N, C-alpha and C positions, 0 to 999 in steps of 0.2 A: 566827415562832419557836415551837418546840413547847412544849406546856404540861406542867407537872409535875402529876401526878395521883396521889392515893392512893385506891384503891377497896377497900372492905371486902366480902368475900364471906362471908356468914353461913352458907352451905351449909345443911344440914338441921338447923339449930339454932334454938332459941327458940320458944316459943308465940307466938301473936299478941299477947297483952298484954305479954309479955316483950320482944318485938320493938319494940312501940310505945314502951316505956320506954327501950330502948336507943337508939332513934332520937332521942328527946327529949334524952337525955344527949349524943349526938353533936352535935346542933344547938346545944345550950347551949355546949359546949366548942369548937365550930368557930370561935367568935369569936376564939379565941387564934391561929388559923392564918393566916399571911400570905394576902392576898387573891389572889395569883397562883397559889396551889396549889388545884387542883380536888379536890373531895371527892365521892365516890360511895359509896352503900351498896347492895349487891345482896342483896335479901331473898328468902325463899321466896315462891312464888306467892301463898300464902294471906295474906301480910302486905302485899302491894303497895298495896291501896287504903287501909287505915288508916295505913300509914307515909307514903303520898303526902300525906295530910292533915297529918301532922306536919311534913313537909318543905316544904310550900307556903309560898312567899315567903322561903325561906331559901337559902343558898348550896349546900346539900347536895343532890346529884342522886340520883334513884332508878333502880336497875337491876334487871332480872330476872336469873336465873342460867342461863336457857336459853330456847329457844322451839321450837315445832314446825317441821317442814320442809314443812308444807302450809299453805295459806292458810286453809282452813276445811273442814268436812265431818265425815264419820263416823269420827272418830279419837278414840275414847274415852280420856280421861285426858290428852290433849294440850292445850297452851295456845298459841294463835296469836299472831302479832305484833299483829294488830288488837286482840285482848283486852288485850295488854300496854299498848299505847298508850292504850286506854280507861281504864286504871287511873291514868295519869299517869306511867308509867315513861318515861324518856328513853333508857335504855341496855339492852342485854342482853349477858351473857357468853356466848360460844359456843366450843365446842371444848375446854372445860376437861378437864384430864387425867383427872378422875374420870368424865366423860361418855365419853371415849374408852375408858378402861379397863373400866368396869363396864357400859356400855350400848352398846358397839360402834359409837360414832359415828366415821365416817371422813371423809376430806377431801371426798369427793364430796357427802355429805350436808351438810357444813358450807358448801359453796358455795351450796346451795339456801337454807340458813338465813340466811346473810349477805345474799343477794339479797333475800329477803323482808323482813328487818329493815330494810335500807336503804330499800327501796321504801315501807315504812310510816312512815319518818321516825325510826326508832330509830338510835342510835349503837351501835357494836359494839366489845366487847373480845374480840379473837380470841386464844385461847391456843395456844401451841406449846411443845414441849419433849420431851426424850428421857428414857427410863427407865434403870434401873441397868445392865441388860445392854448397852444401846446406848452408854452412857457408858463402860463398862469395855472395850467392844470398839473404842473410839475412833471411833465413828460419830456422835457428838453433833452435829458441824457438818453432816454430810450429812442427818441426820434433821430437824433444825430447818430447814435450807434447803429440803428437799423439802416439808415441811408448809406452810411459808410460800408457796412457789411454787404448790403444788397448790390452795391456796385463793385467795390474793390476786392471783395473775396472771390471774384471771378478771374482775378489776375495773379501774376506771380511776383516773387520778390524782385526778379529782374525787371519786370514791367514797372515796379514802383520807383525805379531810378528815374523814370520819365513822367512821374505823376506828382503834382503838388496838390494838397488839399487846402481849400479855403472855407473857413467857418463864417457863415452869415447869420447873425442873430436877426432874423427877419422882423421880429417884434420891435427892434430898436432902430429900424430904418424908416424915417419919415413919420414916426408915431409920436414923437416928443419924448419917448422913453429913452433911456441911455443905459447901455451895458457898461458896467464897471470893468476895470482891468481884471479884477478878481473873477468876475463872472465869465469873462472871455477866457481867462487862463484855465478855469476848471473844465470848460468844454474842450479846449485844446488838449488838455491832459487826458480827457476821456477819449478823444479821437486817437491819440497816440497809444493809449492802452488797447483800443480795439485793433489797431494795426499790429501791435505786439502779439496779440493773441493769435493772429493768423500768420504773420510773417516773421515773428521773432523780435527780440528787443533791438537788435542792431538796425534792422530795416526801419522799425518804428522811430528810432532815434535819428536816423539819417533822413527821414521824410520831412520836407518843409511844410509847415502848416501856417497859413496866412489868416489874418483877421480881416473880415469884410463887413464891418459894421460902423459906418460913419467915422472912419479914421481921418483925423485932421492934424496939421502941424502942432496944434495945441495939446492933443492927447496922445500923439504917437509915441513919445518918449516913454510915458508910463506904460503903455501897452507893450511896447517892444522890450521893456525891461523884464517882462514875465518870462519864465523859463521855457515855456512851450509855445510862445508866439514868435514866429520867425519872420514877420513882416506883414504887409497889408495888401489886400485887394481893394483898391481905392476907386470910389465912384466920383462924386461931385468934385472933390479936391483935385482929381486928376485933370480937370479941364482948365486949370491954371498952372502953368509950369512952375511958378514960384512955390505954390502950395505942394505940388507933387514932389518937387525936389526937397522942399523943407521936410516932408515926411521921411524921405529917403535919408536925410541927414540926421535922423533921430535915433540911430543905433548907438 
């Protein structure tokens, strides 16, 4: 049975002391959340080691927000999967819409990153999603299907045990437009169908698919009530422990 997960992506926010304090608040409030709900925080690279110390022995797991597509070498400014593992991180987010949009990450590069992450023992949150032009052109199903196939079809059913998919309706983030629970559900169902075509119904049913489009305490319950939405990849609301935990309490 697939796991419900709420993952907080802090993006490029908080200083190290602020991040440590936020992590402490999340840990303290996490006691309110049902045990069957997984909790993850994805911090900036600079925060990983000190936040790992805060999370040690707690139920909250640590994630990076990205990793390099090379194992090691002369790649100034990059952070390898081995480095991430050495900090205590258990997860990494890959293919986030902001990485695709601002840094030109494509599906081919993401295959390399996912391979390296899994080989190093990291679990992966792989993001897919369409932008506003693609949504308005009616291409949203095709875009998400292609992104999912282009990356995940390189992997095995066994690999899928360590991969979570996150759907980001890029058109609904910071645009004033809102994805309804029904719109989110139909894309999640589409992703599960794409996974079933490659890996079979059981793997598809066992794969956690998160919603990553402006999820808040006020709309989380309606979203999480959908049959194919298994939790959230949370942005802005993850920067306040009360909001983050409020979302996690919405199952």
